[in-house]
C-alpha positions in Angstrom: -219.9 8.8 -232.3 -218.4 10.1 -229.0 -217.0 8.0 -226.2 -219.3 8.1 -223.2 -216.4 8.2 -220.8 -214.0 10.8 -222.3 -216.0 12.4 -225.1 -213.4 11.6 -227.8 -214.6 11.2 -231.3 -214.4 7.5 -232.4 -215.7 5.5 -235.3 -219.3 4.3 -235.2 -218.3 0.6 -235.2 -215.8 0.9 -232.2 -216.2 -1.4 -229.2 -213.5 0.5 -227.3 -212.4 4.1 -227.2 -209.0 4.6 -228.8 -208.2 7.5 -226.4 -209.3 6.2 -223.0 -209.5 2.4 -223.8 -212.9 2.0 -222.1 -215.7 -0.1 -223.5 -218.2 2.1 -225.4 -220.8 -0.7 -226.1 -222.8 -2.8 -223.8 -221.2 -6.3 -223.5 -217.7 -5.0 -224.5 -215.3 -5.8 -221.7 -211.6 -5.1 -222.2 -210.7 -7.5 -219.4 -212.7 -10.3 -220.9 -209.9 -11.2 -223.3 -206.4 -12.2 -222.4 -205.0 -8.8 -223.2 -205.2 -5.3 -221.8 -204.3 -2.4 -224.0 -203.0 1.1 -223.5 -203.7 3.7 -226.2 -201.9 6.9 -227.2 -202.6 9.7 -229.6 -199.9 11.9 -231.2 -200.5 15.7 -230.8 -198.7 18.6 -232.3 -197.0 21.0 -229.8 -195.2 24.3 -230.3 -195.1 27.9 -229.7 -194.3 31.1 -231.6 -192.6 34.2 -230.2 -192.1 37.6 -231.8 -188.8 39.4 -231.1 -186.9 42.2 -232.8 -185.8 39.9 -235.6 -189.3 38.6 -236.4 -191.2 35.4 -235.6 -189.4 32.5 -234.0 -191.2 29.1 -233.9 -190.7 25.8 -232.2 -192.7 22.7 -233.2 -192.7 19.1 -231.9 -195.0 16.1 -231.4 -195.9 14.3 -228.2 -197.6 10.9 -227.7 -200.1 11.2 -224.9 -200.9 7.8 -223.6 -203.5 6.2 -221.3 -203.1 2.8 -219.8 -204.2 0.8 -216.8 -202.0 3.0 -214.5 -203.5 6.3 -215.9 -202.3 9.0 -218.3 -198.6 9.5 -219.1 -196.3 10.7 -222.0 -195.2 7.9 -224.3 -192.5 10.2 -225.8 -191.8 13.3 -227.7 -190.3 14.0 -231.2 -187.3 16.0 -232.1 -188.0 19.7 -231.8 -187.9 21.9 -234.9 -186.8 25.5 -234.5 -187.4 28.2 -237.1 -185.7 31.6 -236.6 -187.7 34.4 -238.2 -189.8 31.8 -240.0 -187.4 31.7 -243.0 -188.8 28.3 -244.1 -191.8 28.4 -246.3 -194.9 26.5 -245.3 -194.1 23.5 -247.5 -190.7 23.0 -245.9 -192.2 23.3 -242.4 -194.8 20.6 -243.3 -192.1 18.4 -244.8 -189.9 18.7 -241.7 -192.9 17.9 -239.5 -193.7 14.8 -241.5 -190.1 13.7 -241.1 -190.0 14.0 -237.3 -193.5 12.5 -237.0 -192.4 9.5 -239.1 -189.3 9.1 -236.9 -191.4 9.3 -233.7 -193.9 6.7 -235.0 -191.0 4.4 -235.9 -189.6 4.7 -232.4 -193.0 4.0 -230.8 -193.4 1.0 -233.1 -190.0 -0.3 -232.0 -191.3 0.0 -228.4 -194.3 -2.2 -229.1 -196.9 0.3 -230.1 -199.0 -0.6 -233.2 -200.7 2.1 -235.3 -204.5 1.9 -235.5 -206.5 2.8 -238.6 -207.9 5.7 -236.8 -206.9 9.3 -236.9 -208.0 12.5 -235.2 -209.2 15.5 -237.0 -205.7 16.8 -237.9 -203.3 15.0 -240.3 -200.8 14.3 -237.5 -203.2 12.9 -234.9 -202.3 9.3 -235.2 -203.6 6.7 -232.7 -201.7 3.7 -231.5 -202.1 0.9 -229.0 -199.8 -1.4 -227.1 -200.5 -4.6 -225.2 -199.8 -4.6 -221.5 -199.7 -7.5 -219.1 
C-alpha cells in the first residue's frame, strides 16, 4: 500500500508511514501515545565520471530523516572511491556492505532502531528513533 501523505510504499498492516511518520489509517494518532517518533531511510549515493584513464566512481550512503521538525540528514557513511573501476562487482558490493553496516551501527549508537521494513533495494534500510 502507499502512504496517503508522501506516497511511500509501506506494508499493508502499517498504522504509520515509515518514511514520513504520519498515520495512514483512521484512528491512528502518533500523538496519542507517550512517544513521538522520527524515521529515516538509508539511500545509496554516488557518481561516476569518465576521464582519460577510464571510469572513476564514488559511492556512499546517506540517512535521510523526517521528524517533528521536518526533513534532515541523519548522517552519511564513509565514501568509497574506485579509480578506473579496477574492483570487480563483488568487491564493490562487499565494500558497500561494510560501510553500510558501519553506518547502521553508528545510527544505532545514536538511538535509532532498525525496522523490519526495507525499500525496494537491498540497502534501503528504515529506522526510527524516539523523540521527546
